[in-house]
N, C-alpha and C positions, 0 to 999 in steps of 0.2 A: 983645259977647256975654259974659254972665257964665260963669265957669268953676266947677268944683266947689267950690273953696275959697270963692269969693264967695257961691255958693248956700248953703253951710253957714253962713256968717256971717249971711246974711239970715234963715235959719231960727232961729239962736240969738238974734238980736236980737228976732225976733218973739215968742219964748217968754221973753224977758227973762233970758237966761242970759249969763254972762260968756263971750265968745267964746273965751277962753283956757281950754280944758278939758283933761281928762286924755286920754291917747291912746286908752284904751278907749271913752270917751264919744264922741270925735270919730269913731272907727271905726264906732260904732253908728249915728251920724247919717249917715255916708257910706253905710252899707248901706241905710238907709231912703231916701236919695236915689236910689240905684240901683234899689231896688224900685219907687219911684214912677216913675222914668224908664222902666222896662220896662212898667209898667202903662199909661203914657201912649201908648206905641207901639201898644197894642191899642185904647185908648179913642179916641184921636185921631191916627190915622196921617197925616192930612193936615198935621200940624204938623212932620213930619219930612221931610227933604230926600230926593228921589229920587236914585238913583245909577245907575251903569252897571256891567255885568258882561259878560264875554265867554266864549263857548264856541267851541272849535275842534274840528271833527269829524275823524275818521280813517277813511280808506277801508278796505274789507275787503282782506284779503291771503290768497291761496291759492296752492298749488303750480301753476306754469305747465307743468311737465313731469310725467310719470308714472314717471320713472326712480327707482331706489332712492336716488339722491343728492338727489332733490327731495322725496320723500315722507317720512313719519315712521315710525320704528321704536321700539318700546318698549325701554327699557334692560333688558338681560337680567338684571340684578341688582337693579333698583329700579323697582317699578311706579308710582312717582310721577314718573318722568322719561321723556320722549319725546325723540328726537334725530333729526338728519339729518347725514350725512357727505358731504363732497365734496372733490375734489382742490383744494388751496389755489390752485394755479396757474390753474385753470379758473374758479373763482368759483361762487357759488350761482345757481340759477335765479331766485330772488326774494330780495332782501336783507331781512334781519330787523333790527330795532332793539334795541340792547342798552343804551339810555340810561334805561330805566325807563318809557318812555311806553307800552310794550306790556304791562308788568306789570299784572295785574288784568283784562286784556281776556278775552273769551270765545274759546273755540276749539271747533270741531266737527271730529271725526275720524271717517272712514269706515273700518270694519274690512273684512276680506276677505269677510265675508258680506253686505256692503252696509249694515249697520246703522250709523247715525250716533250717535256718543256726544258729549255736551256736557260740557265741563270749563271751569274758570276757570284762566287762566295765573297762576301764582304769580311766576315769574321766568324770564327768558331769560339765558343766558350762553354763552360760546364758549371753545374751547380748541383748540390745535394739537397733533395727534398724528402726528408724522412728516410725511408728505406730505399728510395729511388735515387738514381743518378740521372739527371736530365742534361742532355747535351744539345746545344742549339747552334744553328747556322743562320746568320743574317744574309740576305740576298740583295742584289742590286736593284731589282724591280719587283713589285708586289706580286704575290700569288693571286690567281684569279678568284679565289674564294677563301673562306675560313673554315671549311668543313672536311677537306680531303684528309684521308688517313691511310696508313699502311701502304706508302708509296715506295717502290724500289728506287734506288739512286745509283749514280756512277759519278765519282769525283775524278777529274783528269786535268792534265795540262796540255793544251793544244799547241802551244808555242813557247819557246824559251828565249828570253831577251839577252842580247849581247850587252856587255858593259856600255854605258852611255857614250863613252869617248871612242869607241871602235868605229873606224871609217872603212876598213877593208879587212875581210876575212880571207886569209891566204891558204889555210889548210885546217882540217879538223881530223883529229885522230882519237880513236877509242882507247881509253886507258884501262885495258884489261888484258887477259892472257893472249888475246888475238892481236891487240895493238895495231889494228889496221886503219888505214886512212879512209875517211868517208868520201864518197863521190859527191861533188858539188854540182848542183844543177839549178835550173830556173823554176820559178813557181808555175809559169805557163806550161812547161813540159809536164810537170807533175799533175796539174789539173787536166791536161789533155789526155794523159795516160790513166786517169782515174786512180792515181796513187795518193789519195787523200784519205786520212782516217775518217771513218763514219761509225760513231757509236762504239768504238773499240773493236771494230771488226777485224782490223789488221794490226797485229802487235807482235813485236819480236825485237831482236838486237838491231839497232839502227845501222843502215848501210849507206844512206843518202841524206844529205842536208840541203835545204833550200830556204829561200827567203820567206818570212812571214809578214805580219802586219807591223805597223809602227804604233807605239804607245807613248802618250805624253800626259802627265798630270799638270793641271793648272797651278801656276805658282801663287803663293800667298801675296796678298796686297797689304796685309796688316804689318805695321812697323812695330817691333818690340819696344815697349816703353817701360820706364821705371815705375814700379807699383807704389802707390801712395801709402801702403801699410808699412808698419815698422818691420824691417827685415831682421832675421836672426843674426848672430855674430859670425864673423869670418873664422873658420876653424882650420883651414888648410887640409893637406900639406902643401897644396899649390899656393904660392905667395899671393897676397893681395896686390892690387894695382888699378889701372884704368883699362876698361874693356869696351868693346863694341860687340853687338850681337846681331845675328840673323837666324832664320830657321827655314826649314823646308817641310813639305808634306811628303809622306811616304806611305806605301801600301804593299803589303806582302813582304815576305822575307825569303832569301835564297837558302839553299841547303846549309846545314850546320858546318860542313867542312869548309865553307867559304867565309866564315865569320872572321872578324878583324882581330888584331892582337889583344884588344881589351875585352873580347868576348861578345861584342855586339854583332848581331847578324847583319849581313848586307841586305839592304832593302831590294825587293824585286823592282819596284818603280819608285823614283824619287823626283820631286819637282825641282824647278829652278828656285833660287833663294828669295826670301822676302826682302823688302828694303832694309837697309842697315840702320840700327838704332843710333842714337846719339852716344857719345862717349860717356861712360858712367864709371865713377871711382869708388873704390872700396879700400878701407884700411882696417878699422875694428869691426865694422858692420859688413854683412854680406850684401849682395845686390839681388833684389827681387824684380824680375821682369814679368810684364803681363803678356799673355798670349791669347789668340782667338779660340773660341769654342767651335772647332770645325764640325763636330758632330751635330751641333745645333744648326749650323749653316746648311748641312746636307740632309736635315730632317731626321737625324738619328738621336734626338734628345727626348723622345716620347715613346710610350708603350714599352713592350718587352725589349725592343731593339735599342733602347736608349743607351748611349755610350759604346755602341758596337758598330760603328761605321766602317771599321777596318783601317781607317786613316790614323796615322800617328805623326808626331812632330819630332824632327831632329834639330837640335839647337847647336849652333856653331858660335864660337867666340874667338876674337883676336885681341891680343894684349897690345896696347899702344904705349903703356908706361908702367913702371913699377910704383908701388906705394912709396911715399917720401921717406919712411923710416926703414924700408927694407933694402938690404944690401945683397941679398942672395942673387947669384947670377941666374937670370931667367931670360930666355930669348923674347924679344919684342919685334918679331919679323913682319908684322902687319898681315899675316896670313891667318885666315879663318880655319880653325880646327874643330872637329866634332867634340862637343862637350857632353851631351846627354840626349836621351830619347824620352818623350812623355806621350801619354795617350791623347787622343783627339779631344777629349772633354776636359783636359787639365788646362786651367787658364792662367797659371803663374808658375814660375820656376825660381828657386833660390840658388843663386850661385854663391856658394860659401867656401869654395876651395877644396871641398871634400872629393869632388870628381876632377881628376886631372885630364885636361883635353888630350885626345888621342893624337899623338904626334904624327902618325902615319895616315891619318884620315883628314886630308884637306878638303875644303869645299870645292866641288868641281862644277864646271859649266855643263849643264844638262839641257839638251834640246829634245829630249825624248829618247826612246829605245827602239832600235831595230831588232825584231825577233827573227828567229830561225825555227824551222820545223824539221822533223825527222821522218824518214821512211825506212822500215816500218815504224809505226807508233811505238815508242819505248815501252816494253813490258816489264821493266825492272829499273833499279837504280843504276845508271851508267854515268861514269865520269869521262868527260871529253876534254882533251887538250887542244886549244885553238892557237894557231899562229896568226897574229893580227897586226895591223897598223893602227895606232891610236891617234886621235886628234890631239895635237899638243895643247896642254893646259897653259893658261897665261903665266908669264913670268912675273911674279909679284915681289918677292924679296930681292934685294940687290944681289944676293948670293945664289939665286936660282940660275941654273945653267940650262941652256936649251938642249933638248934631246936630239942633237944632230952631230954628225962627224965634225971633229975639231977643224978640219980644213974648210968646212962650210960656213964658219963664223964670219969670214970676210964677205961671203955672199949675203948673209943676213944684214951686215952693216950696210952694204950697198943698196939692198932692197929698202932698208929704212931711210937711207938718204934720198932715194927717189921720192918717197912720200914727203920727206921733210922739205925738199926744195919745191915740190909741187904745192905744199901748204903755204909756203912763203912767196908764191908767184914767180919763182925762178924756173920757168918751164924749160928754157934752153939748157940750163945746168941739169935739171931733172932728166931730160932726154939723153944727155951725155952719160950720166951715171947709169941710166937704164941700159944703155948699150954695153957698158962695162959689166953690169950685172948679168946680162944675157951671155956675154963671153965667158964669165966665170962659171955660170951654170953649164955651159958647153964643156968646159974643161973638167968640171966635177962629174959630168955625165960619163966621160971616158973612164973615170976612176971607179965610180959607184953605180952608174946607171945600167951596167950590163949584168947586174945580179938579179935578173928577173926570175920570178918563180916558174914561169912557163913561157916558152916562145913557140908560136904556132906558125908552121910553114905550110902553104898550100901548093900541091903539085897536081898536074893533070892526071886523071886516072883513066878516062876513056872518052872517046868521041862517039857520039851517036847522032841519029837523025830523028826528026819528028815532022809533023805536018807543017810546022812553022819554020823548018829549016834545021840545020845542024846545031849541035850544042856540045858543050864540054862539061863534064862533071869533075869535081875535085875531091881529093881526100886530104886529110890533115895529118901532118906529122907533128907530134908534140915533143919538143926537146926540153927536158928538165935540166936546168942549168945549175 
């Protein structure tokens, strides 16, 4: 299969250019290739390979006792914090999770009048105070007073986000002893039929999946810069060199079974990246970069809630060159890889080579997350296998190969040439190549376009009459190909 560098050469040969061009020119051609690549994913999705994704549900959690040690009390000095306290020796009635997987979940709290309030959890944390263990929850909007005590609660997840690059969900199957496929339906039908969870009233093994809301975190505007303080020494094992940095904001974490190869959890939500830093070099010394205090920006730098906004930063790095004295073979692909995670109130990070960038975690284009909901509301931990079509990620390194059938590479070249000639004002040539591209797609459709997941045929079922005249009703036959 041709990679990006080979595709660029095919394009330059087609337009009779010398393949050895300036950096600006090849960068422009690369951008055109990626534009055509994205357009093809919409025009001919059948040329792209299907992939799998997973969702792991989380059961609801509520207080099992009504004692003051099991229910929630508002922090007397901070309306953004709810807490519970219990004797450390006795343990809690229900164990909470402090690994980030409950951050960003929803919580319903019932006050003394019986009114139920809904909030979103920002973060959970715990501390020991003498003989007591105090566990706290910061929430997204303040509690109406500072005096409520002994409040029952329910922690739940109303929707689950698909990976950010999923553009089409083709099937969902429960991974358990039943292993059955979930029925896919629309949000409108579920709302019309009142099949919407309300305060945990309907819970069980999911049988139906439907669309939820879209979620997006604002991207950072801060550019990582070199810190003026004296950095520590470079320790390795990752070799020194020249690097560029960017970072994202993240909130919440997905189930532990979905963590990456280096042990970091997948964020539930992640923003688009910050601007890229200037190239920074390291040989003997490490590189210290400055980061923003996002907790201060969001108002979580004061009171009991200080440092507990729930937001954290994921730092990405790309190597552009090796250090002058280092001869160890290290890739300099120009690709951003995940380097580390730091809390929202951390304002600097030392890159000293002790953390090796995660080779399998590239920086991805994120435009937010489409969520899905289940019926019935999941009453336990269920793992679901999803068959999906993903949005193609940009081809960055010259060795990056497009995720399309090899026979479709020619179509990608033609689609890029359409844009190339159009950019250069050669509209007649662009139109000619566009016709060839359409003919190529038609040929590829005969080969790959008939692998549809579902083909619907309508046939007349019966003829009837009404006051307005005769009518025909139809039934649908679904052919699984």
